[in-house]
N, C-alpha and C positions, 0 to 999 in steps of 0.2 A: 310674836308667835308664842303660843302657850305650850308648856311642857306637858308631855303625857307620860304615864307610867304603866308598866305591865301589871295587871291585876291577877290574871289567871292564865295558865298555860297547860294545854292538854296534848299529849302525844298519842297518836293512834297508829299502831303498827300491825300490818297483816303480812302473812307469808303464805304463798300458795305454790303448788307444784302442778304444772300442766303436763299431761302425758300425750306426746305426739308419736306418730310412727317412727320418726327419726330419732326420738329420744325424749328426755324430760327437760322441761324448762322451769326453773325456779324463779318466782316473782316475789320480790321483797318490796313492800310499799310502806312509806312512813309519812304521816300527815301531822303537822303541828298547828293547833288551833290556839290563837292568842287573843286575849281580851285586854284592851287598853282603856284608860280613863284619864281625863284631864287632871293634872295635879291640883289645881285650884277650882273650886266650884264656880260655875258661871254666874254672872250677876244678873240673872233673869229678873229678879224682883226689882232691881233698880231700873231696868228697861221698862217694866210695866208701870212703875210709879212715875217715871218720866212721861210715858204716854198718857197716863191719867192726868198729870199736871198740865200737859199741853192741851189736852182735850178740854179741860176746865177753862183754861185761858181762852181758847177758841170760842167756847160757848159764851163766856162773859163778853168778849168783844162783839160777837154776833148779836147778843141781846142789846148791847149799847147802840149798835148801828140800827137795829130795828126800832128802838125807842126814839132815836133821832128821826128816822124816816116817818114814824107815826106822828110825831109832833109837826113835821113839815106837812104831812097829808092833812092834819086837822086844820092847820092854818089855811091851806088851799081850799078846803071844803067851806070854811066860814066866809071866805071872800066870795 
């Protein structure tokens, strides 16, 4: 589990008074907005470089397999 830390905190307070026939009602509201961020930056670049490396390996293996298949097909055609 990665640790997160508080970056920004904003408190919004509102006070209202509603007038009813029976009397007044005071409303006090308070909202707290907090923004958090992971402590360590994510390793996105490593994930992308791993994906690129795996893709290159896959392409190289596929080319090798097609090359073998082509040589087998050429042998069959000449027979």
